[in-house]
VONUFI-218879 format. One line per field, with one value per residue (C-alpha): residue in three letters; x, y, z. Coordinates in steps of 0.05 Angstrom, whole numbers, padded with zeros to 5 digits. Example, Ala and Ser with C-alpha at 12.3 -4.5 7.8 and 13.67 -1.06 7.14 Angstrom:
res: c(Ala:Ser)
px: c(00246:00273)
py: c(-00090:-00021)
pz: c(00156:00143)
END
This chain:
res: c(Met:Ala:Met:Asp:Ala:Ile:Asp:Arg:Lys:Ile:Ile:Gly:Glu:Leu:Ile:Ser:Asp:Ala:Arg:Ile:Ser:Val:Thr:Asp:Leu:Ala:Ala:Arg:Val:His:Leu:Ser:Val:Ser:Ala:Thr:Ser:Asp:Arg:Leu:Arg:Arg:Leu:Thr:Gly:Ser:Gly:Leu:Val:Arg:Arg:Phe:Thr:Ile:Asp:Ile:Glu:Pro:Ser:Ala:Ala:Gly:Arg:Pro:Ile:Glu:Ala:Val:Ile:Asp:Leu:Arg:Leu:Pro:Pro:Asp:Val:Asp:Leu:Ala:His:Leu:Glu:Glu:Arg:Leu:Ala:Asp:Leu:Glu:Ser:Ile:Val:Asn:Ala:Ala:His:Met:Thr:Gly:Ser:Phe:Asp:Met:Gln:Leu:Arg:Val:Ala:Thr:Ala:Asp:Ile:Ala:Glu:Leu:Asp:Glu:Leu:Leu:Thr:Thr:Leu:Lys:Asp:Glu:Leu:Gly:Ala:Val:Glu:Thr:Asn:Thr:Arg:Leu:Val:Leu:Arg:Thr:Val:Asn:Gly:Phe:Pro:Arg:Pro:Ala:Ala:Leu:Arg)
px: c(-00407:-00417:-00367:-00353:-00297:-00293:-00277:-00223:-00198:-00192:-00170:-00113:-00090:-00081:-00048:00004:00013:-00039:-00005:-00043:-00095:-00163:-00155:-00097:-00146:-00197:-00162:-00132:-00204:-00240:-00292:-00298:-00270:-00332:-00361:-00277:-00290:-00356:-00330:-00268:-00318:-00361:-00299:-00271:-00345:-00356:-00284:-00253:-00205:-00176:-00131:-00067:-00007:00064:00109:00181:00253:00252:00338:00332:00282:00336:00318:00345:00327:00275:00234:00179:00161:00108:00063:00035:-00015:-00025:-00106:-00133:-00102:-00129:-00132:-00156:-00099:-00057:-00068:-00060:-00009:00033:00007:00049:00115:00136:00184:00114:00096:00045:00004:-00040:-00088:-00076:-00091:-00048:00002:00014:-00029:-00002:00040:00085:00121:00179:00239:00292:00356:00388:00394:00398:00338:00306:00329:00289:00232:00227:00249:00178:00142:00157:00164:00114:00059:00057:00074:00092:00136:00152:00194:00234:00251:00302:00276:00329:00289:00225:00211:00198:00123:00091:00081:00006:-00059:-00110:-00148:-00207:-00270)
py: c(00194:00257:00308:00382:00433:00410:00332:00348:00395:00336:00285:00330:00333:00275:00259:00308:00272:00210:00208:00276:00276:00296:00349:00376:00355:00391:00459:00467:00447:00492:00440:00421:00356:00306:00338:00331:00246:00253:00263:00210:00158:00170:00180:00113:00080:00093:00063:00124:00128:00049:00053:00101:00075:00076:00092:00056:00051:-00005:00005:00018:-00035:-00078:-00089:-00039:-00081:-00055:-00088:-00082:-00158:-00173:-00236:-00268:-00338:-00400:-00384:-00428:-00400:-00398:-00322:-00333:-00378:-00342:-00279:-00320:-00344:-00277:-00249:-00296:-00269:-00214:-00180:-00167:-00093:-00088:-00133:-00111:-00152:-00119:-00118:-00122:-00175:-00180:-00199:-00185:-00134:-00143:-00085:-00121:-00102:-00160:-00146:-00172:-00197:-00271:-00255:-00222:-00291:-00341:-00304:-00307:-00380:-00380:-00344:-00390:-00463:-00467:-00407:-00420:-00350:-00362:-00303:-00247:-00188:-00146:-00087:-00053:00004:00065:00107:00135:00206:00242:00254:00182:00147:00187:00183:00175:00258:00269:00296)
pz: c(00022:00006:00047:00061:00064:00133:00114:00067:00121:00167:00112:00097:00170:00172:00116:00145:00217:00221:00295:00314:00360:00363:00405:00368:00305:00327:00334:00266:00241:00279:00314:00369:00408:00405:00327:00311:00328:00290:00234:00242:00256:00198:00159:00167:00174:00112:00076:00063:00118:00117:00167:00189:00178:00183:00127:00132:00096:00067:00078:00142:00158:00124:00065:00021:-00053:-00086:-00137:-00189:-00209:-00264:-00264:-00316:-00287:-00333:-00339:-00291:-00232:-00165:-00156:-00080:-00073:-00099:-00061:-00001:00000:-00041:00033:00071:00034:00076:00025:-00018:00006:-00049:-00091:-00150:-00196:-00261:-00341:-00398:-00408:-00342:-00293:-00232:-00205:-00139:-00113:-00067:-00012:00003:00039:-00018:-00082:-00061:-00026:-00093:-00125:-00079:-00080:-00161:-00160:-00109:-00151:-00205:-00175:-00123:-00141:-00222:-00251:-00329:-00340:-00288:-00317:-00257:-00251:-00201:-00170:-00175:-00131:-00091:-00133:-00066:-00054:-00074:-00057:-00046:-00024:-00071:-00093:-00059:-00111)
END
């Protein structure tokens, strides 16, 4: 999808405040409300803007233990089934299929170490992970995660 400077400005404003009203957004990008609405529909319809969301602080949500878990899976794993099961585990906040020595990487947030231990047991015993490598997150660097840069 071809984007111009106004599209980039709209996306920049949405990154700063995804709850901004179309009226306020239009004023900030110097377009009419109608033209701004049309551009928003085009940006979402093209798939460039996938969703408008919130960012919840894990500690405030009662899940102060954050970790990154690498999974090595058996060669015959049914990835579609595994991904469905991962989606059912509420402590998993992000999952990615990876290259390298591990097959998947999970970002998790748990209430305590006991819940993290239970999750690791589930990944091995119920979901078939052959090996896991778990690292605790000490802190997330300010400004991250962030959206992909626009070209």
